[in-house]
TORKOL-4160 file (C-alpha; in steps of 0.2 Angstrom, whole numbers, padded with zeros to 4 digits, m for minus):
70
<pt num="1" X="0035" Y="0502" Z="m0624"/>
<pt num="2" X="0023" Y="0488" Z="m0623"/>
<pt num="3" X="0011" Y="0485" Z="m0637"/>
<pt num="4" X="m0006" Y="0476" Z="m0638"/>
<pt num="5" X="m0013" Y="0470" Z="m0654"/>
<pt num="6" X="m0031" Y="0465" Z="m0656"/>
<pt num="7" X="m0041" Y="0457" Z="m0670"/>
<pt num="8" X="m0057" Y="0467" Z="m0674"/>
<pt num="9" X="m0066" Y="0452" Z="m0680"/>
<pt num="10" X="m0062" Y="0440" Z="m0666"/>
<pt num="11" X="m0054" Y="0444" Z="m0649"/>
<pt num="12" X="m0048" Y="0426" Z="m0647"/>
<pt num="13" X="m0036" Y="0428" Z="m0661"/>
<pt num="14" X="m0019" Y="0431" Z="m0654"/>
<pt num="15" X="m0007" Y="0429" Z="m0668"/>
<pt num="16" X="m0002" Y="0443" Z="m0680"/>
<pt num="17" X="0009" Y="0446" Z="m0695"/>
<pt num="18" X="0020" Y="0462" Z="m0694"/>
<pt num="19" X="0037" Y="0468" Z="m0698"/>
<pt num="20" X="0053" Y="0466" Z="m0688"/>
<pt num="21" X="0070" Y="0471" Z="m0694"/>
<pt num="22" X="0085" Y="0459" Z="m0690"/>
<pt num="23" X="0103" Y="0458" Z="m0694"/>
<pt num="24" X="0111" Y="0442" Z="m0701"/>
<pt num="25" X="0129" Y="0436" Z="m0702"/>
<pt num="26" X="0134" Y="0433" Z="m0720"/>
<pt num="27" X="0148" Y="0424" Z="m0729"/>
<pt num="28" X="0152" Y="0436" Z="m0744"/>
<pt num="29" X="0165" Y="0436" Z="m0758"/>
<pt num="30" X="0179" Y="0449" Z="m0759"/>
<pt num="31" X="0166" Y="0462" Z="m0766"/>
<pt num="32" X="0154" Y="0460" Z="m0752"/>
<pt num="33" X="0142" Y="0450" Z="m0763"/>
<pt num="34" X="0131" Y="0437" Z="m0753"/>
<pt num="35" X="0136" Y="0419" Z="m0754"/>
<pt num="36" X="0127" Y="0411" Z="m0740"/>
<pt num="37" X="0121" Y="0413" Z="m0722"/>
<pt num="38" X="0135" Y="0410" Z="m0709"/>
<pt num="39" X="0130" Y="0393" Z="m0701"/>
<pt num="40" X="0126" Y="0396" Z="m0683"/>
<pt num="41" X="0129" Y="0415" Z="m0686"/>
<pt num="42" X="0122" Y="0426" Z="m0673"/>
<pt num="43" X="0108" Y="0438" Z="m0678"/>
<pt num="44" X="0100" Y="0452" Z="m0668"/>
<pt num="45" X="0084" Y="0462" Z="m0669"/>
<pt num="46" X="0088" Y="0479" Z="m0676"/>
<pt num="47" X="0070" Y="0486" Z="m0674"/>
<pt num="48" X="0056" Y="0476" Z="m0666"/>
<pt num="49" X="0038" Y="0477" Z="m0672"/>
<pt num="50" X="0031" Y="0494" Z="m0670"/>
<pt num="51" X="0014" Y="0502" Z="m0668"/>
<pt num="52" X="0016" Y="0511" Z="m0685"/>
<pt num="53" X="0018" Y="0495" Z="m0694"/>
<pt num="54" X="0004" Y="0486" Z="m0703"/>
<pt num="55" X="m0002" Y="0472" Z="m0692"/>
<pt num="56" X="m0013" Y="0458" Z="m0699"/>
<pt num="57" X="m0022" Y="0444" Z="m0690"/>
<pt num="58" X="m0013" Y="0428" Z="m0694"/>
<pt num="59" X="m0030" Y="0418" Z="m0692"/>
<pt num="60" X="m0042" Y="0429" Z="m0702"/>
<pt num="61" X="m0032" Y="0442" Z="m0711"/>
<pt num="62" X="m0041" Y="0457" Z="m0703"/>
<pt num="63" X="m0030" Y="0473" Z="m0700"/>
<pt num="64" X="m0027" Y="0473" Z="m0682"/>
<pt num="65" X="m0029" Y="0487" Z="m0669"/>
<pt num="66" X="m0013" Y="0491" Z="m0661"/>
<pt num="67" X="m0011" Y="0501" Z="m0645"/>
<pt num="68" X="0003" Y="0506" Z="m0633"/>
<pt num="69" X="0000" Y="0499" Z="m0616"/>
<pt num="70" X="0010" Y="0502" Z="m0600"/>
């Protein structure tokens, strides 16, 4: 599924703020409490940006229009 976000105020704006969920490798204590990020630890995208998320233009702050494109 491909997405396309557009700024309703200025179509030349091409950068947006939205949410993606990623995993991180942590160093933890014996109880699973976070100590620090694993240096050079591999992280992966668990959920990429989705249409249903809020998307905000990074240039002007307008709420973006997001559509699914093929």
